[in-house]
N, C-alpha and C positions, 0 to 999 in steps of 0.2 A: 551873211552866207549866200553865195551865188546859187542859182537854180540847179546848176550841175552838181555842186557840192551837196545840196539838199538831197538830190536823187541818189548820189553815192552813199550818203549817210543812211537814207532809208533802206537801200539795198543791204548794206552791212548790218543794219538793225534787224532786218528780217532774217538774214542768215544767222545772226547771233541767237535770235529767239529759237530758230529751228534746231540749232546745235545744242541748245540747253538740254534737250531730251534726245536720247538715242532712238527711242521708239515713240510712236503716237498711233492711236487707233480711233475707231468711230465714236468713242465716248468723249472726245475733246469738246464737242458742242453741247454736252449735257449741262444741267445746272445742279444736279444732285452731288453733294460733296463725296458721297460714297463712290459714285460712278467716276467722278473726276480723279479720285485716288487711283483708279485703275486705267486712266486714260493714256498713260505712258508705259504700261506693261508691254512686253514683247508679244503677249497674246493679242490677237486681232479681235478684240471685243467689239460686239455690236450692242446697242441698247435694244430692249424689247420692242418689236415692231415689225411691220410688213417687210422691210428691206431684208432683215435677217432670215425670216421664214422663206421669202422668195429665193434667196441665195441657196438655202439648204435644199429646196425642191429642185432648183436648176442643177445643182452639183451632186444631187442624190447623197447627201451627207446627213449623218445624225446631228442633232442639235445638242449642245451642252447649255443648260440653263443654270447658271451659277448665281445664287441668291445670298445676299448678306445685308449688312447695314453698317453705318460709319462707326458706331461705338462698339462693334463686335470684336472682341479680342482675338478669337480663333480665326475670324475672317482675315485679320491682318497677318496672323501667323501663316495661313495657307498662301496668302499673297506673297509673302517674303520667300517661303520655301519653294513654291511651285510656279506661281504666275509671273514672278520676276526671273525665273530660271529659263534661259534662252533655249536650252535643249528641250525642256518640257513644253515650252511655248510652241516650238516648231512642230512637235507632235500634235498638239491641240489644233494649231492652224491648218495643218495638212489634212487631218482626218475629220475635223468637226467644224461646224459653224458655232462660234462661242458667243453666248449672250450673257451680259452682266445685268443683274436686276437689283435695285435698291428695294428691299421688302417694304420699307416705310412709304416709299413713293408708289409702289405697285403691289399693294397687298392682295389684289385680285390674282396676279400671277403667282405670288407666293402661296396663296391659299390652295390653288390647284396642285402645284408641284409638291407642296408640303404634305397634302393629303395623300398624294401618290406614294411618297416615300414612307409615310406612316403605314400604308397598306402593304408595301413591299418589305419594310424593315421592322415594323412594329414600334418605331420611334422616329423622331425627327429633331431638328435643331438647325442652328446656323454656325458656320456656312452650310448652305444647302446646295448640293450639286446633283442635278437631275438630268439624265440623258433622255432625249425624245426623238421620235421620228420627224422627218422634215415638216410634217403638218402640225407638230406640237404635241402629239400623243406620247406620254411618258413610257419609258421601257425599263429604266434602271436608275437608282439614285441612292445617295447616302449623305452623310454630313461631312465632317473633316476627313481628309485623306493625307497621310504622310507622303512625302515626295515619291518614295520607291513604290508604294502601293498605288499612288495616283498614276504614275507612268505605266505600270502594269495594267491597270484598269483601262486606261485609254487605248492601249494597243490591243488588248483582248476584246474590248467591245467593238472596235473598228473591224478587226478580223472576223469576228462572229457575224457582224452585220453584212459584210461582204460575202461571206460563205452561205448564209441562210437568212436572207431578208424576210422570207415568209414567216419564219419562227418569230421574228420581232413583231411583225404585223399581227399575228394571232395573239401574242402576249399583250400587245398594246390594246387590242379590242377588248380583251377580258378585263384588263386593268381599268380601261375607260368606263366600262359598264359599272364596275365597283365604285368609281369616282362619282358617276352620275347618280348613283343610288344613295351615296352617303350624304347625310345632312340635307336632304331634300324632303320636305314634309308633304305628305299626301293629305287629301281632304278627309276629315273625320266624319263618319256618317252620323254618329250620335254624340251629343254632349253629356258628360256625366256631371253629377252635382259636385260643387266645390265643398269640400269638407274640412273643418278645422282640425279634425284628428289627423288628416294627412299632413297638414302643416307641422303639427307637433312631432309626427313620425319623421318628417324631413329634418327637423331640428335635431332630433336624437341621432339620426344618421351622421349629420355633420359633426355633432359633438363628439362622436367616436374618434374623430381625427384631431381633436384638440390636444396640443401639447400644454398641459396644465402647469408645467414647471417653467418653460422658457417662452411660452406663447407661440402663436402661429399654428399652421395646419401641417401635421405630419412631421417628418424628419428632414434632415439636410438633403439637398439644398433647400433653403426656405425663401419663398416669395411672400411678400405681404398679402397679396390677393385682397385688395381693398373692398371689393364688392362682397366677398364672403364675410369680412369683418363688419361691413355695414348691415348685413342681414342679422348678425349677432346683436348689433346695437339696437336695431328696430325691434327684433323679436324680444330681446331682453327688456326693452322699455315697455312695449305694448302688453306683454304677458307677465311683467314683473318677475322675470326669470333671472335670479341672482347669478346662476352659473354662467349664463350667456354674457352678462355684463362684466362679471369678474374676469372671464376669459378675454373679453375685449380690452379691458383696462390693462390687464397683465401684458397682453401682446403690444399694445400701444406704448406702454412704459418701457418694455424691453427694446423695442425698435428705436424709440427716441433716445434711449441711453446707450444704444449699441453702436458698433462700428459701421453698420449699414447706414447710419445717419452721420452726416458730415458735422462733427461736433464743433469745428472751427468756423466753417462757412455756411452751414445750413444746407438742406437738401438731402434727398434719399437716393442711395444707390439702388440698382435694379433688384438685387437679391443677395442673400447671404449664402456663402458656400458651406457654412457649418450650421449646426442646430441652435446656436446661442446668439445669432445676429452679430457676431464679431467680425468675421472676415467677409467684406462685401466683394461682389464682382463690381468693380469701381465705376462702371459707367453710370451716368445720371440721365434718365429719360424724362422728358417733359410729362408724359402721361402718368408715370408713377407719382411724380411730385404733385401733379394736379389733383389726383384722386386722394392721395394721402393728406393733403391740405384740407380737402373737403371732409374727410373722415375725422381728422383731429378736431376740426371746427365743430362738427356735430357732437363729438364726444365731449368737447369743452362745454357745449351748451347743457350737457347733463351733469358734469361734475366740477366745472371751473378749475381744472388742474393747471397750475402754473407751468408745469412741464409741457402741456399741450399748447398753451399760449406761446411759450418760447419757441416750440417747434414750428408753429404756424408763422410767427413773425420772422424768425430766422430764415425759414425756407422761402418765404415771399421776398425777403431782402435778397436772397441768392438769385431768385428768378428775375428780379428787377435788375440786379447787377450784371448777371452773366447770360441771361436767356431771353432778354427783351430787346426788340429792335425799335428804332425811333418812331415808326408808324403805328406801333401798338401791337404788332404781332409777336408771337413767342417762338423761339428757336426750338429745334427738335431734341438735341442730345449733346452731352459731353462725353468724349471718349473715355474708356477705361485706362488707356495708356498715355504716358507722356515720355518723350525720349525713348520710345520703344519698350518701356517697362510698365507693366500694369501696376497702378496704384502709387507710382513714384511721387506724384504731385501731392498726395494726401498724407503720407506717412512721415514719421519723425524719429530721429535718434534722440536719446537722452541728451547728448551733447549739444545738438541743435537747439533744443528747447532751453537748455541752460544758458547758451550764448545769448538768446533773446530775452529771457525772463530773469536771469541772474538769481538773486537770493530768493525770489518767489517761485522758482522752478520746482522745488520739492513739493510744495502744496499742489501745484498744477499736475505734476506727474503722479502724485498719490491719488488725486481725484480721478485721473483718466487711465490709471493702470500702466503708466509708462515706467519701464525699467532700463537699467544700463545695458543689460543683455538683449533687450528687445522682446516684444511679445508676438512678433511675426517674423518675417524672413530677414536674414542677414543683419540682425541687430536693429531693425526698424520696429516702430511701434504704431499700431492702429489705436487711435484714441477711442476709448470706450469707458463710460462711467460705470465702474464696478464697485468702488469703495462706498461703504455706508456713510451717509452724511453725518450721522450722530457721532461716529468715530472721528471723523475729520474735524468737526467743530470742537470736540473734546481735546484731540491731540494738538490742534493749532490754536486753541483758546480763542475761538471766533464764533459769532452767532451765525445761525443758518442764513439769515438775510445778507449778512456781510460776506459770507462764503460765496453765495450765488453771485453777488455783485463783483467780487474779486475775480472769480472764475470768468465772468463775462468780460471784464477788462483785460485779463491776461489772454483770453481767446482772441480779442480784437488785435492785440499786439502780434500774436502769431499769424493771424489772417493777413496783416500787413506784410509780414515777412514772407508768407507763402506767395503773395502776389508777385514777388520777384522771381519765382520759379517759372520754368517753361510749362505753360498750361496744356492740359489735354486738348486735343482738336475739338473744335465746335462744329457740329452739324447745323448749319445756319439756314437750312430750308425750313419753311413754315408749312405745317400740315394742318388742314382745316379741322379734322376730328380732334387732334390733340390740343389745338388752340381752344376749341369749345370746352374741353375738359378743364383747361386752366382757367378759362373765363368763369366756369362754374365754381372752381376752387376759390377764386377771388370773391365771388358772391357769398359763398358759405363762410369765408373768413370775415367778410363784412357783417354777416348776420351774427356771428359769434362775438366779434370784438368791437364792432361799431366804428371801425376806422373808415372814414369817408374816402380816403385815398384808394382803398381796395375797391370800392364801388366805382369810383371814377376810372380806375384801370380796367375793370370789367366792361364798362360802357365804351371805353376807347377801343378795346379789342373787338367788341361786338360790331362797332361801326367799321373797323378795319376789315373784318371778315366780309361784311356786307358790301363794302365799296371795292375791295380788291379781289375777293375770291368768289363773287357771285355775279350773275347778270342782272340781279335785282328783280327777276321774274320767277324765281324758284330754282334755277339751275346753279349748282356750285362747282368749283374746281378743287382739286385735291391739294396742290402745292403752290407755293409762291416763293419766288426768289428773284433778286435783281430787278424788281419792278414788274415781273411777269407771272401770271397765274397759268398753270398748265395741268393737263390730265383731268378728264371728267371725274368728278367726285364719286366715291363709293358710298354704300349705305351707311357705314359708320360716320362718315362726314356729315351726312344729312341728319342721321338720328341724334348724334351728339350736339349738333348745332341747334336743332329744334329744342332739345332739352335745355340747352343753355339760354336760348331766347325766352323760353317759357319761364325759367327761373328768374331771369332779369326782369321780365315783365312784372312778376309778382313782388319785386322789391321797388320798382320805379312806377309801375302802373302806366308806363309809356306804351300806348297802343301800337306804336311802330314795331316793337319787339313781338307782340302777339301776332300781328299781321305777317311778319317775316316767318314766324314758326308755321303759320297756316299755309303760306305760299310753298314753303319747303315740303310740308306734308303732302300737299296736293301734287307736287311734282313726283314725289316718291310713289304715291298711289297710282300715278299714270305710267311711270317708267320702270318701277321696281317690283310692284306688288303682284303676287299670284292671285288671279281673280277668285278662285274657289277657296283656297286655304286661308287667304288674307295674309299669308306670310310674305316676306320680302326677299327677293334675290339680292346678293351682295353687289351685283353689277347691273347696269342698265340694259335695256332690251337690245340695243344696237352694238354691244361689245362682241365683235365677231371673231377676234383672233384666238380667244380661249377655247380649249376643247371641251370645257364643262362649265356650266353656270351654277354657282353654288349658293346655298343659303347658310348664313352664319347663325347657329342655334345655341351652342354651349358657351357659357361665360368663361373668361380666362383672366389674364392680367387686366384686360379691359372687358367690360360686359359685352355680350353678343349684341350685334346691331339689331337683331330681331327683338330681343328682350327690351332694348331701349325704345324701339319703335312702339312696342305694345304699351309701355308706360306713357309714351307721348300721346298715343291715341286716347288713353284713359284720362290723362290730364286735360288735353284740349276738349275732349268730350264733356268733361265735368265743367270746365270753364264756360263752354258754349252751350251747355245743356243739350248736347247732341248724342242721343241714344244710339245712333248707328255707329259712331266712333267707339263708344263704350262697348258695344256688342262686338266690334272687330277685335278689340283688346281681349275680350273674353274668349273669342274663337281662337286667337293665337295661343292663349294659355292652354286651352283644351288640346290643341295640336301637340303640345310637348308635355302635357300633364303626366303621362306615364313615365317620362324620363326623370321627373323630379325626385322620386324616391331613391333612385340609384345614382343620380348625378352628383349628389353631395354638394360640395362648395361650387362646383362648376355649373350649377344652375341657380346660383344664389339670387340673381336679379329676377329670374322667373319666380323664385320663392317669395321675393318682396312683392311681386305683382299679385301672387296668390293672396298674400296678407292684405293688400289693398282691396282686392275684390271681396274678400271675406268680411271686411269691415268697411262699411259704406264711407265714402269720402266725406270729409267735412268741407263746407264752403264758407269762407269768411268774406263777407261783403262789407266794405268800408266806404261810406258816402259822406262827403262834407269837405270843408276846406283843409283839414289836417289829415286827409286820407293817406298821403305818402308817409308822413312822419309816424302816424299811428301804425301803419302797416309794417314799417321797419321795426318799431319797438315791439310789436306783438311777435314778430318772427325772430327776435333775439332768443326766444325760448324754443327748444326743440319740439317739433310736432310732426307726427307721422300721418301721411295720407291726407294732407290738408291743402286746399288751393285757396289763393287769395286774389280777390279782384277789388278794384277801387276806382273812385272817380270823385272829383270835386262836385260835379253836378250832373254831367251828361250820362244818361242811362243807355250805354251802348251794348249792354249784354242783358239777356233776359233775367239773369240773377239780380240785376240792379233795378228792375222795373218797380216803380212806385216806392222807392226806398230813400229818396232824397228828401230832406227836411231843411227848409231855409234856416240858416244861422246856426246849425248844429252839425257836429260830426258824430255819426252813429255807426255802430258795428252790428251786423247781423251774422249769427252763427247758425248755419243750416246743415242738415243731415237727413238723408233719405227723403228729399223733397219736402222737408218740414223745417221751419225756422223758429228759433227761439225769439223772444221779445228783444228789440234792439237795446243796446247798452251804449253808454257814453263814457266808458272807462276802459283804458288799456288793461289795467290789472284784472278787472273782472273778466275780460275776454281771455286772458292768459289762463286764469283759473278754470274757465269753462272748457278750454282746449285740453287742460290737464286731465 
């Protein structure tokens, strides 16, 4: 091809690419899949940043901050109805500077405007649409708007702002004061004694919300809330409370057998829209699956349930198959929709199953409650194990073991068939905090099931995070995609990474992981910590665009970053024999202690911290050639508030001093600065910890 022809070809190629989309906006250079979904809306979207705010100030326009995420069903609905509507887009472009935010990428922005909408409306959710003054101070907001209401709201707000801007200024000032006061902890003048009776009172308050028939907290919609369930596990185990453990097992059984769990491919949806875990909101989030793997692993350590083992293995197979990239990072989410229909990828008609399974379809359908009429919308079925196994074994003249194996094989056949369908969209950005949660999920799965592949996956991810999402001096970045890390990390990224590295250290005794945790903690103390209260802001000191700097205190679907940091301080303080760190954890608990009684499940991680501080930590010191193997064997059993350190010979921690003996592997179990005599048996140590 001649040089002239090459030039002509390139020109036509560029013209062709430009003509593929009628509209393009400022999001075309972003990496977030959610923002890229909106890059060709007729709305002139900007990403969050100085350019958009400067434009709003120069043109004296209100800002629209529209926040969502890639797996959000109603975000897609509002995009189709309003943001792809040229008439509505014209109004938005003329009257406002429009900013699109991926809440997973910029939780700091989401936190400020979500809190504002909560103060204005008493509730929030996504999509979140918040209007603000040119400097970013919020003035009005809500969640989803139908097209007609959205158009009216746009016109009304613009007209009101043009007629009376001072009214908006006054309202913004009052709202900003409320924002700055919410969830910012002041210094407590006096510390009160930690009392065990408060812990029991907290449990009783939480137990009032137990659904003792279907499991879970409260009524529909039902979120698993893993940290609340973990509190029930730890409390039930420590205080031999049968009610707490029975509730935990009931909930885990119902979830694992329910429609919220992908019975064919593994993995958990975000929540159930009903009270019986049947109809999920079909999106799959990495953070839910990570925490639930950890929870099922810990529960398995207590009761060795085959259902829990299946849930762990099947979910991690799903993570490996669909949510893991080649470098060792984990992707963020799978959408609820495929082909524009929520749940289409996951549901089945009776006829579809019959075509794949043939004569074995009746057994499968009986097992999962599939009917010809359908158990959900338009003749489709959500797979949910509802039939009693004893009835099935009798009706089909089959043993329980053979039934399980047959269902497993039939499920594999359906999974292969499902792979031919159009899949839900994958959000392939990698988020540091969520990866740390998944890393810990793999560690807990290794502890419970002993599968070395799980530990190897955790270590690969740990090195990926360190090599790709940190500067290796204590600073982290929030997201990674296409070979690039971006956005200064937030407190949850640091807190969860520290927690993951501390957990990994205790299973490998690789000091690199302990040193990484310490470096990250030092960075947080320098750039995030409030010097008097010892609490941590969610954002670094130099984050100047936000109108308010917040502290994350209450636990939710992910525990609050401050509660995680308090646990980290206690753990590192115990490992390093650092009383100052332990004292900081105690101070943080004192700051929120009054909230624990009324916070119920939304302070569950703080409740676990209270449990740890009420019962002195156990330190298990393993010295000798078999230290790694012994450490892993000991940790196959569930133990609460126990830290593990180990070395073949080198005494690099004060806990290890004068504990090495040539030619032997010895274990020291210590508590309250007092150690029992060393033992040379794993079984004896396990009994001691029980």
